[in-house]
N, C-alpha and C positions, 0 to 999 in steps of 0.2 A: 505494501498497500502506498502512495508518497506518501511527505510529510509524517510528522513524530511518529512514534507507533506506541507512547502512550507520556504521561505525565511527567513532568520534570522534575517531580518530586523521587518520582519513584526509581529503585536502581534494579537492573536486568536480572538479579538475584544471586544472593549468595550459597556459603554451602557451610553446612556443619560437617564436624569431622567427629568422629569416637576415637581413644585408641583404648581398643579393645586383643584382645587373645587373638581370635580367631573369629572371620565373614562368619557365622553363628547368630542366632537371634537370642540367645544365653547369651554370650560371648555380650555380643552387642546392649543387651538389655543390662548388663552388670554395670556396662562403663558404664549407662545412663545414668545407675544409682547411684557411684560412688562420683559421678560428675567429673572425667575426666574424657574433654569434651574441650573444642575451641568451636570457635565461628571464624568462616571468613568472607568479604563483603567483595567472593565471587571466584577470586585466584585460588588454582592448588597448594596454596604456601603449605609448608612441611612446619610442625612449632612443637616444641617441648618443652615444659616450665618444671622443675623441683624446687622445691622449698626445706628450709632446714639448718637446724640448727653446726651440724658433722656435716655439710658437702667441703669437701675437697673443692680450695682455692683454684687450683688447676684441674679442672674437673674438666673444662673446653679439650685441654690437652689428649684428655684418656682415652682409649677407643670401650671402655666402658662405662663413657657416660649414661647411658640408661641404668645401666646392673647396677651402675654405684648411685646413680641419681637415687631409686628405690630401694637401696638399702641404708644409706646414711639420712634419706632425708622425705619428703611424702609430694605424690605427683599434681597439678593442676587439679582443684575443686575438692581438695583433703583441707582438711585441720590442723595446725601445726601443735607442736606438745607446747608444755608452758617454758616461757623463758629460760635457759640454762647457764644465764648471767653471760649473755652474751648478745649481738645485736644476729637477727637471722640473714642467713646469704637463698637465695636464688640464683638456681643457672637453668640460663634461659640458651636454648637453640631453635634458628631458623631456618630454615631452604626456603629458595626461590621455587619458584612452580617455573618448567622448565621447556610451557608450552607446546611448539611446533615446531620443523625445520621451516614453517611458510609462516608464521609467526611467534615469534618466542619468546617467553613468560619472560615480565620486566624483571630488570633486576632489584633487589633490598635497598632503600636507604637507613633505616635507624630499629633499635628496638629499644621499646620503653618502658618503666614498669609504673603504674599504675597503681598508689594505696589511698586506699583509704580509710578513713572513722571518724570520731565524734568523741568529741573534747569537749567541754562543759557546757554538752548540748545540742552543741555545734555541729553537723555534718562539717566535716573538711576529705580536699582531695587535693594531692601532689601526682605529679608526672614529671615521673625522671628518665633522663637520653641515658643509653646504660650503653650502648653497644651503637657503632655508625655517628652519622652527624646527618644534623637538618639541612646544612651546607655545603654536601658534597657536589654543589653545582654541578645536578644534574636536572635537565630542562626538555620540555616538548613543545615543537612547534605544534600551536594550534591549527597553522593551514593545510599539512601535513598528518599531521599527529604522530611525524619521527621523535622520536627519544632519543637522547645525548647524555654525556655525561659516565662519571664513575656511578656504580655500585656492588651489591655485594652477592656473591652467590651463594654463599651462605655467611649467616651473625652467630656471633658465639659470646655470653659473657658468665659470671660468676658476680653475681652484686649481689654487697652488706644494705641494709638502711641506717645510714646514716644519721639518722633523727627517730632510730626506737626506742617507744616509752614502753617499756613491757607490763605499765598499770595499765595500756590499751586497750582496749578489743583496737582491733585492725584487721584490713584485708590487701591484698597484694594478686592483680595479674597481666598478662604482656601483652602487649600490642607492637607485633608488629607491622611497619610498614615501607611501599614499596617507593619509590622513585615513581615522580609526579610520568602521568601520563593522559592519555587526552578521557573523556569521559562518554560512557554511550554514546549523550545525545547532540556531543561533535565527530565524532562519525560519519554520526545520522546526515548534521548538517553536511559537512566537505564534500559528502559523498552528492548532493543535492546544489552542489556549489554555490550555497548561499553566499552573500554576498551583502553584508550589516549596514556597510556606506551607501548603499544603492536602495535605502527600504523599499520606495516602491517596486524591485524587482522582485521582493523576495511577497510569497506563493501567502496565502493565509493560512494554508495548515503544517509554512515552517515556520510562523510569524516566530514562535517561541524559540528559536534559535536565537535573536536579534534581543532576547526581555533581560531587561537585570537581573534578575534572580540567575539566568543559564549559568550554570558553574558548567565552563568549557575544561579545565582541567579535574585529577583525584590524581589521592594516592592511595587504590588498592591496601585493603590492610587485613590483618587478620588481629582476632582477640580472644585471652583464654579463659574461661571458668579458672576465677580466685583462690589463692588458696588464703586460707581465713587463723587467724593468729586469735583465741579467746588464753585472756589467764586464769 
């Protein structure tokens, strides 16, 4: 059909991911019950998160990242044990969506840890950039949707909360961001050769391409189930 196939406020659809022992009904429902899950805005990113007070600082260099994560900590969706005299560590590993030969996936830009807690009756939130960089120089040409600049095939870090208060309930989840790319709507607008500098040439069914609220670029992402700390 001509024009934008959906309203600007909608995305094409995301993915839900479960870490299960096997692709069977029992294993999938067990993964849901333990909340070992994450979502993406569409790309097939692979993300693992572990938290704990005994996670090795050099876990990213280990070939047994997952095994050590389970042995020395807890996975996404779990509860941390009470504080053991030190701030908790969080090990996060992310792998980009490889895409296809015709349309490769977008490199990763950075990993964030989002922390939430309640202090004096008020909800608080803080976002920490823990791997990669928002200033890596990656860009997207909105006229062609070609991307350029550096990015990562994978990112990994072991991060310690620098503001940990063992007396406060808190949650932590990971957010993984790709480099900037065209939003789905911009691909459609480009395919129809929309030129917003000449409004009279834009047909009614494509006018949303030139709307002020049209976000032409996006950073696709993944976000994990939280790990909870309860003193």
